[in-house]
VMD Tcl script that draws the C-alpha trace (Angstrom):
set ca {
  {-17.22 21.96 -1.40}
  {-13.52 22.00 -0.70}
  {-11.18 20.11 -3.03}
  {-7.87 18.52 -2.02}
  {-5.04 17.23 -4.19}
  {-4.18 13.56 -3.74}
  {-2.75 10.75 -5.85}
  {-4.38 7.74 -7.42}
  {-2.12 4.70 -7.19}
  {-2.74 1.71 -9.41}
  {-0.39 -1.22 -9.81}
  {-0.13 -4.70 -11.25}
  {2.37 -7.48 -10.73}
  {4.02 -9.29 -13.59}
  {3.90 -12.81 -12.16}
  {6.31 -14.34 -14.64}
  {9.00 -11.79 -13.72}
  {9.14 -12.91 -10.07}
  {11.70 -15.62 -9.34}
  {9.37 -17.47 -6.97}
  {6.10 -17.35 -5.07}
  {8.20 -16.45 -2.02}
  {9.51 -13.34 -3.80}
  {6.02 -12.27 -4.88}
  {4.76 -12.77 -1.31}
  {7.66 -10.61 -0.12}
  {6.38 -7.81 -2.38}
  {2.85 -8.07 -0.93}
  {4.11 -8.34 2.65}
  {6.16 -5.20 2.13}
  {3.15 -3.44 0.69}
  {0.42 -4.56 3.11}
  {2.26 -5.98 6.10}
  {1.55 -9.32 7.73}
  {0.97 -11.08 11.01}
  {3.86 -13.18 12.34}
  {3.09 -16.03 14.73}
  {5.89 -17.34 16.93}
  {5.58 -20.36 19.21}
  {8.03 -20.40 22.08}
  {8.03 -22.30 25.37}
  {4.51 -23.59 24.80}
  {3.13 -20.08 24.23}
  {2.04 -18.40 21.00}
  {2.98 -14.80 20.27}
  {1.59 -12.74 17.43}
  {3.32 -9.71 15.96}
  {1.92 -7.31 13.41}
  {4.53 -6.29 10.85}
  {3.60 -3.06 9.10}
  {3.81 -2.61 5.37}
  {3.96 0.53 3.23}
  {0.18 0.96 3.19}
  {0.16 0.94 6.99}
  {2.46 3.97 6.92}
  {0.80 5.88 4.07}
  {-2.69 7.33 4.65}
  {-4.82 5.75 1.93}
  {-8.28 4.72 0.86}
  {-8.68 1.50 -1.09}
  {-10.88 2.06 -4.11}
  {-10.61 -1.41 -5.67}
  {-8.11 -4.24 -5.99}
  {-4.75 -2.61 -6.68}
  {-6.26 0.90 -6.70}
  {-5.77 3.39 -3.87}
  {-6.02 7.10 -3.22}
  {-3.09 8.32 -1.14}
  {-2.08 11.65 0.33}
  {0.04 13.47 -2.22}
  {2.90 14.15 0.20}
  {3.64 10.39 0.32}
  {4.27 10.07 -3.43}
  {8.06 9.83 -3.11}
  {7.81 7.06 -0.51}
  {5.40 5.08 -2.73}
  {7.51 5.65 -5.86}
  {10.61 4.42 -4.05}
  {8.92 1.18 -2.98}
  {7.60 0.34 -6.44}
  {10.80 1.39 -8.20}
  {12.76 -1.04 -5.99}
  {10.79 -3.90 -7.57}
  {11.89 -2.94 -11.09}
  {10.06 -4.56 -13.99}
  {8.32 -7.10 -11.74}
  {5.64 -4.53 -10.93}
  {4.14 -1.75 -13.00}
  {2.46 1.19 -11.34}
  {0.92 4.56 -12.10}
  {0.65 7.47 -9.72}
  {-1.78 10.09 -10.99}
  {-2.68 13.42 -9.45}
  {-6.38 13.67 -8.58}
  {-8.63 16.12 -6.80}
  {-10.70 14.61 -4.00}
  {-13.96 16.35 -3.17}
  {-15.80 13.45 -1.54}
  {-16.09 14.33 2.15}
  {-16.04 10.70 3.37}
  {-12.86 9.94 1.42}
  {-11.23 13.11 2.70}
  {-12.05 12.19 6.29}
  {-10.51 8.74 5.85}
  {-7.38 10.17 4.25}
  {-6.97 12.81 6.93}
  {-7.44 10.30 9.74}
  {-5.00 7.95 8.06}
  {-7.68 5.26 8.00}
  {-7.32 2.33 5.72}
  {-10.56 1.40 4.06}
}
mol new
graphics top color blue
foreach p $ca { graphics top sphere $p radius 0.5 }
foreach p [lrange $ca 0 end-1] q [lrange $ca 1 end] { graphics top cylinder $p $q radius 0.2 }
display resetview
């Protein structure tokens, strides 16, 4: 079975460090994206706003735990570093040998 290097991302938010619920929501919107609904002239328009995890091929393992392609480590580090001490994270090198996980990572699917 072929093995591939990847990274295990785990993070947690420090709720008391955020200035407001709005700021914490901003973190999550930046991470996972969101759907914006705009009503104009009696019509409703929906827009999908991408977050970091829409741009980084990943597989969700559990709440706040993902496997990402190793080549995206710097992009992920930059995002979490921007949030300073409000969020803690760990990015660990792992070897993925599960064929289903590899297929999802290579297709850029989000599980």
